[in-house]
C-alpha positions in Angstrom: 3.7 -24.9 -12.4 4.5 -26.4 -9.2 4.4 -23.8 -6.6 7.6 -24.8 -5.0 9.4 -25.5 -8.3 11.3 -22.5 -8.6 11.8 -21.8 -4.9 15.5 -21.7 -4.3 16.7 -24.7 -1.8 19.9 -24.5 0.3 21.7 -26.3 2.5 22.0 -25.3 6.5 25.1 -25.7 8.7 23.8 -29.2 9.9 23.8 -30.5 5.9 19.8 -30.1 5.8 18.1 -28.8 3.0 16.2 -26.0 3.7 13.6 -23.8 1.3 14.3 -20.0 1.1 11.4 -18.3 1.7 8.9 -17.6 -1.3 8.5 -14.0 -2.4 5.3 -13.3 -4.3 5.4 -9.9 -6.5 2.7 -6.9 -6.5 -0.2 -7.5 -8.3 -1.3 -4.1 -9.9 -4.7 -2.9 -11.7 -4.8 -3.2 -15.1 -7.3 -3.1 -17.7 -7.6 -6.9 -18.3 -8.4 -7.8 -15.1 -11.9 -9.3 -14.0 -13.9 -8.7 -11.1 -16.5 -11.5 -10.0 -18.8 -11.9 -6.6 -17.6 -15.7 -6.1 -20.5 -18.5 -5.7 -21.3 -19.4 -1.7 -18.7 -22.0 -1.3 -16.3 -20.7 -3.9 -12.3 -21.2 -2.9 -9.0 -19.4 -4.1 -8.0 -22.4 -5.6 -11.4 -23.7 -7.4 -11.5 -20.2 -9.3 -7.9 -20.1 -10.2 -8.5 -23.5 -11.9 -11.7 -21.9 -13.4 -9.8 -18.8 -14.9 -6.4 -19.8 -15.1 -6.8 -23.9 -16.1 -4.3 -24.4 -12.9 -5.1 -24.3 -9.4 -1.8 -24.0 -8.0 -2.4 -20.4 -9.5 -4.6 -19.5 -6.0 -1.8 -17.5 -4.8 -2.4 -14.7 -7.9 -6.0 -13.9 -6.5 -4.7 -14.3 -3.0 -2.5 -11.3 -3.7 -4.4 -9.6 -5.6 -7.1 -9.6 -3.4 -4.8 -9.6 0.1 -6.4 -12.7 1.5 -4.8 -15.9 2.4 -4.3 -19.6 1.9 -5.6 -21.1 -1.2 -8.2 -23.1 0.3 -10.1 -20.5 2.0 -14.0 -20.5 1.6 -14.6 -17.1 0.3 -17.7 -14.7 1.1 -20.1 -14.1 -2.3 -20.7 -10.6 -0.7 -17.1 -9.8 -1.6 -16.0 -8.8 -5.2 -12.8 -11.1 -6.1 -10.7 -9.3 -8.9 -9.0 -11.7 -11.1 -5.7 -10.7 -12.6 -5.5 -10.7 -16.5 -1.9 -10.4 -16.9 -0.7 -14.1 -15.7 2.2 -14.0 -17.8 3.8 -11.2 -16.7 2.8 -11.8 -13.2 4.3 -15.1 -13.3 7.6 -13.7 -15.0 8.1 -11.0 -11.9 7.5 -14.0 -9.6 10.4 -15.9 -11.4 12.4 -12.7 -11.5 12.0 -12.7 -7.3 12.6 -15.7 -6.6 15.9 -17.0 -8.7 
């Protein structure tokens, strides 16, 4: 899934194409979530690839953990939540951005 594939676009008064802000769903805690301590030098995009086989889903980890961009280097002393209900999260994302 490309990060901006479902982001609505519109045309402004000058005829220029502009992107509408992307809205991210709230990701509640579930029984299927995992908690890990990342390795030194780990990044959200790498963890997304490791757990979801898709590095573009870094935003799920960021949203679930209150973190920033996907290339953020993580502190190995900080526990990270890996949400397990990805299909529901993606469905909620699509509903917010359609």
